[in-house]
VEXDO-963695 format. One record per residue (C-alpha): x, y, z. Coordinates in steps of 0.001 Angstrom, whole numbers. Each point is the difference from the previous one (the first is absolute). Layout:
<atoms>
        px        py        pz
         X         Y         Z
...
</atoms>
This chain:
<atoms>
        px        py        pz
    -10998     -1879    -18548
     -1310      2839      2123
     -3368       607      1619
     -1125      3557       695
     -2870       543      2428
     -1388     -3446      -840
     -1095       985     -3511
      2897       419     -2430
      2538     -2631      -956
      3066       701     -2101
      1799     -2927     -1613
      3582       687      -990
      1915     -2531     -2057
      3760       209       320
      1903       218     -3252
      3686      -370      -586
      2239     -2435      1809
     -1009     -3584       680
       663       476      3746
     -2845      2527       104
     -2235     -2476     -1817
       755     -2753      2506
      -609      2380      2911
     -3321      1117     -1504
     -1132     -3583      -566
       973      -959      3562
     -2222      2780      1369
     -2884      -578     -2424
     -3474     -1184       912
     -2677     -1517     -2205
     -3583      1280       163
     -3044     -1694     -1515
     -1670      3025     -1581
     -3447     -1579      -201
        48      -346      3808
       868      3632       767
     -2698      2595       625
       986      3268     -1658
     -1709      3202      1164
     -1436      2287     -2681
      2287      2727     -1232
      2924       733     -2273
      3059     -2256        34
      3337       267     -1774
      2222     -2983      -730
      3584       974      -727
      2337     -2621     -1443
      3665       769      -516
      1307      -646     -3427
</atoms>
């Protein structure tokens, strides 16, 4: 996950080996979306797959 200038967040999901999956899960955080204030604007959600 990457934050750019406090506005943009990119979520990258590792694909491939199980070691990458474990590493990604170990560094993951959970966010309650209904408790997050999102500023107006355009957002892109990119999921690997």
